[in-house]
C-alpha positions as CSV (number, residue, x, y, z in Angstrom):
1,M,117.7,99.9,110.8
2,I,120.0,98.3,108.1
3,S,123.1,96.5,109.2
4,N,125.4,99.3,108.0
5,V,123.7,101.9,110.2
6,E,123.4,99.4,113.1
7,C,127.2,98.7,113.0
8,L,128.0,102.4,112.6
9,V,125.9,103.3,115.7
10,T,127.6,100.5,117.7
11,A,131.0,101.8,116.7
12,C,130.0,105.4,117.7
13,K,128.9,104.1,121.1
14,E,132.1,102.1,121.7
15,L,134.2,105.2,120.7
16,N,132.0,107.5,122.7
17,I,131.3,109.6,119.6
18,S,128.0,111.6,119.4
19,Y,125.5,110.9,116.7
20,S,121.9,111.7,115.8
21,F,119.3,110.4,113.4
22,L,117.9,112.8,110.9
23,D,114.9,110.7,109.8
24,K,112.3,108.6,111.5
25,N,113.5,105.4,109.8
26,K,117.1,105.9,111.1
27,N,118.7,105.8,107.6
28,C,120.5,109.1,107.8
29,V,123.0,109.7,110.7
30,A,124.9,112.9,111.6
31,V,128.1,111.9,113.4
32,G,130.5,113.9,115.5
33,T,130.2,117.7,116.1
34,E,129.6,120.4,113.6
35,P,130.5,120.1,110.8
36,F,129.0,116.7,110.9
37,S,130.0,113.6,109.0
38,F,126.9,112.2,107.3
39,F,126.3,108.5,106.9
40,I,123.3,107.7,104.7
41,N,122.2,104.1,104.4
42,A,125.3,102.3,103.2
43,S,127.2,105.4,102.1
44,N,129.8,107.3,104.0
45,P,131.9,110.5,103.4
46,L,135.2,108.9,102.5
47,N,134.9,108.9,98.7
48,D,134.9,112.1,96.6
49,E,131.4,112.6,95.0
50,S,132.7,112.3,91.5
51,V,134.4,109.0,92.3
52,A,131.2,107.7,93.7
53,V,129.3,108.7,90.5
54,L,132.0,107.1,88.4
55,I,131.7,103.8,90.4
56,K,127.9,103.8,90.2
57,D,128.0,104.0,86.4
58,K,129.4,100.6,85.4
59,E,130.1,101.8,81.8
60,F,132.3,104.7,83.1
61,A,134.1,102.4,85.6
62,Y,134.8,99.8,82.9
63,N,136.2,102.4,80.5
64,A,138.4,103.8,83.3
65,L,139.7,100.4,84.3
66,K,139.6,98.0,81.3
67,D,143.3,98.6,80.5
68,I,144.3,98.5,84.2
69,V,142.8,95.3,85.5
70,R,141.3,92.1,84.0
71,M,137.6,92.6,83.3
72,P,135.0,90.9,81.1
73,E,134.6,92.8,77.8
74,T,131.6,95.2,78.2
75,R,129.6,97.3,75.8
76,A,126.8,99.8,76.6
77,Y,123.6,100.2,74.7
78,F,121.1,103.1,74.9
79,D,117.3,102.6,75.2
80,P,116.0,103.3,71.7
81,A,112.7,104.4,73.2
82,H,114.2,106.9,75.6
83,D,113.3,110.4,74.3
84,E,115.4,112.7,76.6
85,Y,118.8,111.9,75.3
86,G,118.1,111.0,71.7
87,L,121.6,111.9,70.4
88,Y,123.0,108.8,72.3
89,K,120.8,106.4,70.3
90,T,122.6,103.9,68.0
91,F,119.8,101.5,67.2
92,N,116.1,102.0,66.6
93,S,114.6,99.0,68.3
94,H,115.2,96.3,70.9
95,K,115.6,93.8,68.0
96,E,118.4,95.8,66.4
97,T,120.1,96.1,69.7
98,A,119.9,92.3,70.3
99,E,121.2,91.6,66.9
100,D,124.3,93.8,67.4
101,I,125.0,92.2,70.8
102,L,124.8,88.7,69.2
103,K,127.2,89.9,66.4
104,S,129.6,91.4,68.9
105,F,129.8,88.7,71.6
106,A,130.0,84.9,71.8
107,L,127.2,83.1,73.6
108,P,126.4,83.0,76.4
109,I,126.2,86.7,77.2
110,M,125.5,88.6,80.4
111,I,123.0,91.4,80.1
112,K,122.5,93.9,83.0
113,R,121.4,97.4,83.7
114,N,124.1,100.0,83.9
115,K,123.4,101.4,87.4
116,G,122.0,98.3,89.0
117,A,122.6,96.8,92.4
118,R,121.8,93.6,94.3
119,S,121.8,91.6,91.1
120,V,118.5,93.1,90.0
121,H,118.0,92.8,86.2
122,V,121.1,90.7,85.6
123,F,120.5,88.0,83.0
124,R,122.5,85.2,81.4
125,A,121.4,84.9,77.7
126,D,122.1,81.8,75.6
127,T,120.1,82.7,72.5
128,Q,119.1,85.8,70.5
129,E,115.6,85.5,71.9
130,E,116.9,85.6,75.5
131,I,119.1,88.6,74.7
132,Q,116.1,90.5,73.3
133,K,114.0,89.5,76.3
134,A,116.7,90.7,78.7
135,I,117.1,94.0,76.8
136,T,113.3,94.6,76.8
137,T,113.2,94.0,80.5
138,V,116.0,96.5,81.3
139,F,114.4,99.0,78.9
140,D,110.9,98.6,80.3
141,Q,110.1,102.2,81.3
142,K,107.1,101.1,83.4
143,N,109.4,99.0,85.6
144,K,110.7,100.6,88.8
145,D,114.1,99.1,88.1
146,Y,114.3,100.7,84.6
147,D,117.6,101.9,83.2
148,Y,118.1,103.7,79.9
149,V,121.5,102.1,79.5
150,A,122.0,98.3,79.3
151,L,125.3,96.5,79.3
152,A,126.3,93.4,77.4
153,Q,129.2,91.6,78.9
154,T,131.3,88.6,78.2
155,Y,130.3,85.6,80.3
156,I,133.0,84.4,82.6
157,P,132.6,80.8,83.8
158,S,133.6,81.0,87.4
159,K,134.6,78.8,90.3
160,T,134.4,81.3,93.1
161,E,132.9,84.8,93.5
162,Y,134.4,87.1,96.0
163,R,133.3,90.4,97.7
164,V,136.3,92.3,98.8
165,I,135.9,95.3,101.2
166,V,138.7,97.8,100.9
167,L,139.6,100.8,103.1
168,D,142.4,103.1,102.0
169,R,143.7,100.6,99.5
170,K,143.9,97.8,102.1
171,I,141.6,94.7,102.2
172,E,139.6,94.8,105.5
173,I,137.6,91.7,104.8
174,A,137.1,89.3,101.8
175,Y,134.5,86.6,101.6
176,E,133.1,84.1,99.2
177,K,129.5,84.5,98.1
178,N,127.4,81.3,98.3
179,L,124.1,82.5,97.0
180,E,122.5,79.1,97.1
181,K,123.0,78.8,100.9
182,W,122.9,82.6,101.4
183,K,126.2,82.5,103.2
184,A,129.2,84.7,103.2
185,L,132.3,82.6,103.8
186,I,135.2,84.7,105.1
187,V,138.5,84.2,103.3
188,K,141.2,83.4,105.8
189,D,143.8,81.9,103.5
190,R,146.7,84.3,103.4
191,K,147.8,83.4,99.9
192,T,144.4,84.1,98.5
193,L,144.2,87.4,100.3
194,Q,147.6,88.4,99.0
195,E,146.5,87.4,95.5
196,L,143.4,89.6,95.8
197,Q,145.3,92.5,97.2
198,K,147.8,92.3,94.4
199,F,145.0,92.1,91.8
200,I,143.3,95.3,92.9
201,A,146.4,97.3,93.7
202,P,146.7,99.0,90.2
203,I,143.1,100.3,90.4
204,F,144.0,102.9,93.0
205,K,146.6,104.5,90.7
206,T,143.7,105.3,88.4
207,I,140.7,105.9,90.7
208,P,141.4,107.5,94.1
209,L,139.1,105.2,96.0
210,R,139.2,105.2,99.8
211,W,136.2,102.9,100.5
212,S,134.7,100.3,98.2
213,G,133.4,96.8,97.7
214,F,134.9,94.9,94.8
215,D,133.0,92.0,93.1
216,I,135.7,89.6,91.8
217,V,135.4,86.1,90.3
218,R,137.9,83.4,89.8
219,G,137.2,81.9,86.4
220,T,137.5,78.3,85.5
221,D,140.8,79.4,83.9
222,N,141.9,80.2,87.5
223,K,142.4,83.9,86.6
224,L,140.8,86.7,88.6
225,Y,138.3,89.1,86.9
226,L,136.8,92.3,88.3
227,L,133.1,92.4,87.6
228,E,132.3,95.7,89.2
229,L,132.9,98.1,92.1
230,N,130.5,99.5,94.7
231,S,131.3,102.7,96.6
232,K,128.7,102.0,99.2
233,P,128.8,98.2,99.9
234,G,126.0,96.8,102.1
235,F,126.4,94.2,104.8
236,E,123.0,92.7,105.1
237,Y,124.2,89.5,103.3
238,F,127.4,89.3,105.3
239,T,125.9,89.8,108.7
240,Q,123.3,87.0,108.1
241,N,125.8,84.4,109.3
242,N,128.9,86.3,110.5
243,D,129.7,88.3,113.6
244,K,128.6,91.9,113.3
245,K,131.7,92.9,115.4
246,I,133.8,92.5,112.2
247,I,131.8,95.3,110.5
248,V,131.7,97.4,113.7
249,D,135.5,97.3,113.9
250,I,135.7,98.4,110.2
251,Y,133.4,101.3,111.0
252,K,135.6,102.2,114.0
253,K,138.5,102.6,111.5
254,I,136.4,104.8,109.3
255,L,135.4,107.0,112.2
256,E,139.0,107.2,113.3
257,K,140.1,108.4,109.9
258,L,137.2,110.9,109.5
259,L,137.1,112.3,113.0
260,G,140.6,111.7,114.4
261,F,139.6,109.3,117.1
262,R,141.6,106.3,118.3
263,Q,140.7,103.5,120.6
264,E,143.5,102.9,123.1
265,K,143.7,99.1,123.2
266,T,145.6,98.8,126.4
267,A,143.6,101.3,128.5
268,G,140.2,100.9,126.7
269,R,140.0,104.6,126.4
270,T,139.0,106.8,123.5
271,I,141.2,109.8,122.7
272,R,141.0,112.5,120.1
273,L,144.1,113.0,118.0
274,K,145.5,116.5,117.6
């Protein structure tokens, strides 16, 4: 059972909300009474389906937000060997693609797959050869992580990388990512939290997100940059060295919003709102 589902189940138990697993691996959970609310792996029903699709496609999300919030310049490239959507092709080879990227961006450059997650197929390229190698890797149709759209992105030298978890426009938890030590360091500084909240606030005027994880970096210029959004953020990394109760409490808030339950803090009772 992944951390998201484990924390969801704990929240259901503490709120006395019924739930059932729909698969043997306990990845799909029906919560409440008919009609059920379905939680599948790291996803939940809060976001509209079209919003979730928009967020998953990094090119679409960038085009929607590039004039709203500070982001690294991003350009999409279609796999020249992909046959199904030939009308989207601009270049005829990986070499031509790499040459255009080099012409359009200053080195170093970030290359990544368009619909990727968990930093799979994310490359920093410092030469044309490395650009072409990264493009060839993303466009390897025999690889299970293949994507027919690759992104070239301005490299942002950074001091700090944040993951910010937001529920109904409000930051629930923000933490610094320390990938070397595999630690998520909770941000407690009020000034930093206020800065992050102010930075993401304009996004909600464009995209009606209710639930999301924001990947934000503080550049060496001390400015914040939005790298990408995730409509179904996972918590495996966070719960490695932090109290799962933090995530359980967030799931309680989600359940309260979805099902109309509220935990009475004084009496320790769970009531259903009318």
